[in-house]
N, C-alpha and C positions, 0 to 999 in steps of 0.2 A: 736060796738063802743068801743074804748080804754078808760078804766077807768084811766085817768091820775092822779086823786086824790089818787086812790088805789096804783098805781105804785110809786107815790111820797112818800106815807106813808111807803111802803115796803122798798124803798131805804133809807129812814131816819132810819128805824129800823135796816137795815143791817149795815149802817155806824155806828150807835150807838153801836151795838153789837161789831163791830171791835174795835172801840175806847175804849169801856169799858174793853174788854178783854186785849187789849194792855196795858192800864193803870194798870190793876190788875197785869199783868205779871211784869211790871217794878217795881211797888211798892213792891210786894212780894219778888222779887229778891234782892232788896236793903235792905229789912228788914231781910230776912232769911239768906242771904249769910254770914254775919258776925257771925251768931249764930250757923249754922249747916254746913257751908262749901258750896262751889260752886256746887259740884256735887249733893248733896242732895237737895239743894235749887232749882236747875234747874228742877229736876224731880218732886218735890213736887209742885212747881209753875205750871208746865205744867198740872199736874193732876187737880189742883184747877181751872185753867183757862178753861180746858175742861169741867168741871162740870158747871162752871159759864156760858160758852157758850151754853151748852145744855139747861140750865134753861132759858136763855134769848131767845133762839130760840123757846122754848116752849111758852114763854110769847108772842112772836111775832105771832105765829100761833093762839093762843087764841084770841089775840086782832084783828087780821086782818080777820081771817076765822072762829073764834069761835069754833075751834077744837084744840085738843092737839096732840103732837107727838105720844103718845101712840095709839090714835084712828087712826091716819094716818097709822102707821106701822101695826097694827092688821087688818086694812081693806084691806091691799094689798094682804093678803093671803100668798101664798108660798114665796113671797119676804120677808114677815114678818118673816117667819121661818128662812130664810137664814140670815136675819139681826140679829135675836136672836142668831143664832149659832155664827155669827161673833162677836156679842157683848160678848159672853162667852169667845171667844179667846182673845178679847181685854182686858177683865177684868183679865184673867189669866196673860197676859203679863204685864199689868199695876201693878198688885200685885207683880209679880216677879221682876219688875223694882224697886219697893219700897224696897223689901227685899234685893236686890243686893246693893242698896245704903246704907241701914242700916247696914248690916254686913260687908261692905267694902271688899268683896271678890275681886272685881275689881273696879278700878276708872280711871278717865281720865289720859292718858299718861302711863298707865301700859302696860307692854309687856307680852302677854299671849298666850297660845295655847289651843284651845278648842277641846275637844274630841267629841265622838259621830259620827254620819254619816251625812255629811262628816266631816272628820277631817280638822282642819285649821293648817297652818304653824304658826310660830311666827308672831303675829300682835299686833299693838298698839291700845289701846282703845282710840278712838277719842271723843266719846260722849255716855253717858248713857241716852237714851231717854225713854219716857213713855212706848212704846211698844217694842222697840228693842234697841240693843247696836250697835253703829257704830264702825267698826274696819278699820284700814289701815294696810295692810301687807307689808312685806319688799320689794315687787315689786311695791308698790305704789297703789295697787288696794284697793278700798274702798268697804266694804260689810257690810250688816246688819244681825245680828243674833237675833231672837226673844228672849226676856228676859226669857220666860218660858223654852226655850231650854238650856239656860245657867245654870238654876237651876237644870235641869234634867240630865246634863252631866258633865263629868270631865272638869275642867278648871285649867290649870297649869299656875300659876302667877309667872313669872320669876322675876318680879320687887320686889315682896315680899321677895324672897330669895336673890336678888341682884346679881345673876349669872346664867349662863347656862352651861350645860355640852357639851363638844365637844368630839365626838367619831370618831376614825379612826379604820378601819379594814384592816389588811394586811394578805395575804396568802403567807407563806414562805416555802421554801424547808426544809426537815427535818434535813439537815446537818448544818443549820445556828446556830450560837451561840446566844442564847436568851439574855444572859447578855450583849453582845456587842450591840445588836439591842436596848435593853432597854436604854443603856447609850447614844446611838446615838440619839434616839428620845427625851430623856431628854435634850440633848444639844440643839436640834432644838427648843424645847419649851422654854428653858431658854433664848435663844437669841431673840425669837419672840417678847417678851415684852407685850403680851396680855394674857398669860397663867399664872394662879396662880401656885406657890407662887411668880413668878417673874414678875407679872403684874406691869406696870407703873402707874396703877390706884392709886390715892391718896385720894379718897373719903373715909373718915373715917366711914361714915354710912354704906357703902357697905361692908366694912371689918367686922363691927359688925354683920351685917346680915349673912355674910359668916361664921362667927364663930358660930353663933346660929344654922345654918343648919348643920354645921359639927358635933356639939355636938348631934344634933337630929339623925344624921346618925351613931352615936356611933363610931366616929373615936377615937381610944384609944392610939394614938401615942404621945399625949402630945406635939404636935408641937407648937412652938411659933407663934402666929397669925401674928406677924410682919415679920417673915422670911420664914415660911414654911407651910402655910395652904393649904389644898386640893392638896397635891402633886400628880402629874400625876401617873397613874397606868397602867401597862401593864399586861393583863390577857390572858392566853391561853384558847381559846374557843373550838377548835376542833383539834383532832390529827388523822392522817391517815398514811398509809404506805408511801405516797408521801410527806407529809408535814403537816403543822399545821396552824391554823388561830389564830391570836392574835388580841385582842381588846385593843386599847389605850384610856383611859378615862382621859380627862383633863377638867379644869374649867376655865371660862373666865367671867370677869365683862361686857364685851362688848356684851350684849344680842342681840341687833338688827343685829349685824354682825356675828352671830354664823355660818351661812352657808358660808359666805365669809371666815371666819377664818378657817373653816374646809377644804375648797378647797385649800387655800393657804398653810396650814400645810401639806396636802397631797403632794403638789409640793415640799415643802422644805424637807420633810421626804424622798421622792423618790430620790431627788438629793443627799441627805446625804448618804443614803444607797447604791446608785450606786457608790458614791465616795469611800465608804468603801469596795466595792466589794461584797455586799450582793445581791444575786439573788432573784427576786420576781416572784411569779406566777401571781400576779395581785392585784389590789386594790378593796376593797368592800366598797361602801358608805352605811352607815346605814340610 
């Protein structure tokens, strides 16, 4: 026979837990956000709501069945071991999420690149959650990386620096004049409008970040930040009997479109060099 009274009581408990957790989430977000910012408040609130939810669920188990969650989990045996292992992973990711929010290595809307295995391309941070961080890459694909993985691997934050490097590689016959090629590539970059120091970007904060990074990299040319920061450089990487490989390094503020800019610059450089009568063995994308 169905125990309707028991089912009703369980339903009331369940609804009550949902209502209380929702109310706690809303109140904490409103109280914490003005003081510690939206990212930290969201993560801290989720952790607190998780703890409150577990406590209320335990209270429901005690009230309805006179047992605790601990007794249930330990009595299951091998499943309890699996749950314990999963709980360890959960705690590691939760603690990592708190550390990420505290040290601000990444935050919402930052453009980053995560090292490790597998590597990620440039992606935007959509949300820092309790157990993992949600990213959206330049192709629109959304993926989640465990917070503990972010702490254990290299994370390149392009938003902190305010710019990203654009690299072109060209294979040239040995009889080409390197100075003429350098001048042609500089002309292409100058006209493009997205390459420093000729970028049309007017964001002063980005320029301040760029200057800081340049000083860190020990650029000793004393260039005026307003006219010539991060001047493109052409470096000879390999030399053989048949030709040589040059690497062109440029900088752009347009971080999300780095790959697009790279492809378009390849096309423009190719057209310009062909116009100047320069012969190419081929292009190499880095």
